[in-house]
C-alpha positions in Angstrom: 86.0 84.5 108.9 88.2 87.6 109.4 91.4 87.2 111.3 92.8 90.1 113.2 96.4 90.5 114.4 98.8 93.3 115.4 101.9 95.0 113.8 104.1 97.2 115.8 105.7 100.0 113.8 108.4 102.4 114.5 108.1 105.7 112.7 110.9 108.4 112.4 110.6 111.9 110.6 113.9 112.1 108.8 112.9 115.3 106.8 112.6 118.9 107.2 108.8 119.3 107.7 106.6 118.8 110.4 103.8 115.9 109.7 100.3 117.4 110.7 98.0 114.9 112.5 94.9 117.1 111.7 93.9 120.0 108.8 91.1 121.0 107.1 89.5 118.2 104.9 92.6 116.0 106.0 94.7 117.9 103.5 98.4 116.9 104.0 97.8 114.9 107.0 100.4 112.2 107.3 99.1 108.6 108.0 100.5 105.4 108.2 98.9 103.6 105.2 99.3 99.8 103.6 98.9 98.5 100.4 97.7 94.5 100.2 99.3 92.5 97.7 98.8 88.4 97.0 101.5 85.9 97.4 102.6 86.4 93.6 102.5 90.5 93.9 99.2 91.3 92.6 97.6 94.3 94.0 94.4 93.4 95.8 93.8 96.7 97.8 95.5 100.0 97.1 94.1 101.6 100.4 94.1 98.5 102.6 95.0 100.2 105.7 95.1 103.7 107.2 96.1 104.8 110.8 96.2 108.5 111.8 99.5 108.9 113.8 97.6 111.0 116.7 99.8 113.8 117.1 102.1 116.0 115.0 105.5 114.6 114.4 108.3 117.3 114.3 111.6 116.6 112.1 113.6 114.1 113.9 110.5 112.9 115.7 109.9 109.3 116.4 107.0 107.4 117.4 105.5 104.0 118.0 102.1 102.7 117.0 100.3 99.4 116.9 98.3 98.8 113.8 95.5 96.1 114.1 95.1 94.4 110.6 92.0 92.7 109.4 92.3 89.9 107.1 89.1 88.5 105.1 90.5 85.8 103.0 92.9 82.9 103.7 96.2 82.9 102.1 99.8 84.4 102.1 99.8 88.0 101.6 102.2 90.7 101.5 101.6 93.9 103.2 103.5 97.2 102.2 103.7 99.8 104.8 104.1 103.6 103.6 103.3 107.0 104.9 100.8 109.2 102.9 100.2 113.0 103.2 96.6 112.8 102.4 95.5 114.5 99.1 99.2 115.3 98.2 101.5 112.3 97.9 102.6 108.7 99.1 106.2 109.0 100.8 107.3 106.4 98.4 107.0 108.7 95.4 109.4 111.1 97.0 112.1 108.3 98.0 111.0 106.9 100.9 111.4 103.2 101.3 108.2 101.3 102.0 108.3 98.4 104.3 106.8 95.0 103.7 105.8 92.1 105.7 104.3 88.7 104.3 101.6 87.1 106.5 99.9 84.0 106.3 96.3 83.6 107.1 95.1 80.1 107.6 
């Protein structure tokens, strides 16, 4: 049985480019995303989660969002949050530091 829980996140655009919330074929649209890892750091799902930010984010702009995550299996997991510019790059690849949390599903 799946277990769902909410994670509140705060996001800040510290760069010089605006983040788009919509574009043709989603190209360059910035989303909050997450990878799912096992307790022993094995990648389980590279595209575990995606959330559209809902609005463009200008440089120095900040926003808060609530992610509802659904866990299908029991155990201890690491969820690594990053931003992704769709069809362009993950922010970690450009020097941004992802944020990870550990969750236990019982």
